[in-house]
C-alpha positions, 0 to 999 in steps of 0.5 A: 543426837550424838554427833561426835566423840573424841578420845585422848589417852583413855585406857587402850586408846591414844587418839580417836576421833569419831563422827556419828550419824542418825540411824542404826550405828553398829560397832563390831570387832573381836572379843577384847578389841575394845568395844567396851572401852569405847562405851566406858569413854562415852560414859566417862564424859557423860558423868557415869560412875565407872572404873577409876583407872581410865588414863592410858598408862604413861599419859599425864592426862586423859580426855574425852569430848562429845558433842550433841545436836539439840533442838530448841525444845530438847529436855537438855536445854532446860537442864542447861538453863537451870544450871546457868550454862549456855544454851546452844544448838550444839552441846559440847561436853568435855571431861579430863582425868589425871592418873591420880583420879582428879576429874574436871568437867566442862559444858559448852566450855564452862566448868561444871560438876559431875552431877550436871553431867549426869543430869544432862546424860539422862536427857541425851543417852540411854544404855541397855544391855544384859546387865542393865540395872538403871532402866527396864530392869529397875522395878522401882522405875516401872511406873515411870515407864508405864506413865511414859508409854501412856503419856500421863501428865502428873502435874495436877496430882503432884500439885494436889499432893503438895497441897494436901501435905501442906494442909496436914502440916499446917493442921499439926502445927496449929494444934501443937501451937494451940496446945502450947498456948493453952498451957500458958493461957493465964500468962498470955491473958495477964500479959495482954492486960498489963500491956493494954493498961500501961500502953507503952510508946516507942522511945517513951523510956528515953523521953521520961528519963530525960524529963526526970533528970531535967526536973531533978536538977531544975531547982539548982538551975532555976536558982542560978537563972534567977541570979542571972536575970537579976544581973541582966535587969534594970538594977544591974547591967541594963540600967548601967548600959542605959545610963552610959548611953544617956551620958554619951548622948548628952555630949555627942553633939560636942564630940564632932562625931567621935561618939557615934560608933560607941553609941551604936554599939551600946544600942546593939548591946541593949538589943542583945541584952533584951533577947537574953532576958527574954530567952532567960524568962522563957527557960525559967517558965519551962523549968517550973514544976512541982513535986507531984509531976516528978513523982508521976514521971518517975512512977511511969518510968519505973513501971515501963522498966519493970515490965521490960525486965519481967519479959526480959526485953528492952523497954523500946520493945514493949510495943512490939510485944504488945502486938505479939501478945494480942496476936497470941490471945486472938490465936488462943481464942480462935485456935479451935476454929482455925483448926476446924477450918484447916481440917475441913480444907484437908478433907477437901484436899484429900477428896481432890487427891483421891479423885485424881489418884483413882482416875490415874489408877484406872488410866494406868490399868488400861495403859498396862493392858495396852502395853501387854497387847503391844508386847505380845505383838512385838515378842512374836517376831522375836521367837517368843510366841509363848512368852507372856508379858504382864503389867501389874498395877496395884493399889499402894500408899498414896504419894506424889505420883498417885496411890498405886504401883506398877511392875512388869512380870513375865512367863516364858513358857506355857503354864510356868509361873510369872515373876520379875523380868530379871528373875525369870528370863534367861540371858537371851530371853532377857535381851529380847524382852528388853528390846521389845519393851524399848520398841513399845516405849520409845515412841514417847521418848524422843531425843535420846540416843539409845545404846544397846550393848550386846543386847543380841547375846545368846540369840542367832539365826532367825531370832537375831535377824528379828532383833536386827529388824527391831533395832532398825525400826527403832532407829528410823526416827532417831539414833541407835548405837549397838555393840554386836557380835551378830552378823544378822544384826550388823547387816541392818546397820546404816553405819558400820564401825570396826573396833580392833586392837593392835600391839607392837610387843610393848604397847597395845592400842585399840582403834575404831574405823568406819567401814566402806562397802567392801570393808563392811562385807569383809567384816560381816564375812568374818563374823559369819566364818571366823578368822579365815574369810572365804569366797563363800563367806563373802558371798553369804555376807553380800547376800545378808547385806542385800 
């Protein structure tokens, strides 16, 4: 429910603070007083596209704020959740506008885009009028309105549609992939065979290259190792150090302990020398190879690199390529089987979809007849007994919402041909059709504030009274704002607002005030009698209000 509206420096309004309530809120005033400005301002804060020059002349900034009371399960809460905005019991909207057209929007004090405002507004407010092209007069939305009336849950058929489309796409893709692989069948089979024979391992290229380089230089290395081994052996360093130790040991007893440390050092050196000889011997053994081994290493290394160049990849990527090629070969060999299975699944999915679509078509047809019957009853008190409202449900191309379409047609006079509602009905008739249709549909569209902009235009007397009764009935369980020039409609209001315009010769301003009982009587009297309010007009107004 719309709880309040604050307007600052917008069009002819300098400052306006309004608090709305549940029930039927009527807004009246002279033609040109600014009622449309009020709706334009509300539309501005809701993100609706409208006139660009909204800022009041001379002002640096225009601003409109609106707040709504929301239940925990109100559809707007889901929009807030998806947008990452605070979810609270009161939804506060604010939007500013500069003279150069820059607009900034806020939701619960968080900046947001105009698109989020419009998504929220679709859950909060619905506008209806003679030139309403967004709701009941939009033929493309008639099926949605019929589904709302019938209470249809489209989740199952939409899920079935997505499954069907996905299978159809998979089938087309699988067939295209198979055709492409069939053109390269010989290449795929040969590549798989080559890779299986070679069976390259990850990092094998680096291992073979290192082994090859080591073998290439091992002859020179082993020659130097042999020289080093000889230099460390018994006929060289080892023998000389052993002799030195023996000579020192022979005189150590007479040296009074002065040779103890040198002897210990020689023993340690002999131990390290032995370690060096052992490591050197192992290295010589490891570096021993023959020319056949070098030839084998080079042959495999060159084969791996040649195969990598052939496929224009790095050698380390060959094992991954082998897996991919094997998968392609499997897909090639079993491609027809896969397509056959996909086609069978597609047939089953189509049958499941068709079953749901036919069930939905039957239900829509029945709902259309029910809606026609409801409309016939609603049109009688609106003085349109002879009018015929018909809901046509016809087969159409399949889609996410079924395989049919719905449209509303009317015939206003006996024997007259039926046609689209916005083409056949006159202004006054159109307003009544819209009102009757909204009465029939609203029971399943809770949570919306409904705005009717001069929907009673072109009707008067008993018909206007019937319009007022229907609006009052519509407001029993919700909130309606109606802009009206009809005293009969205004008399049914639970709350009455007067829109007026004043000027000091230099500036013109619009204002809105809530009327008390006395002021309301005078306003209804003005609507009945015109500028001069007589006692008789006041008496008629009181009678009408009573």
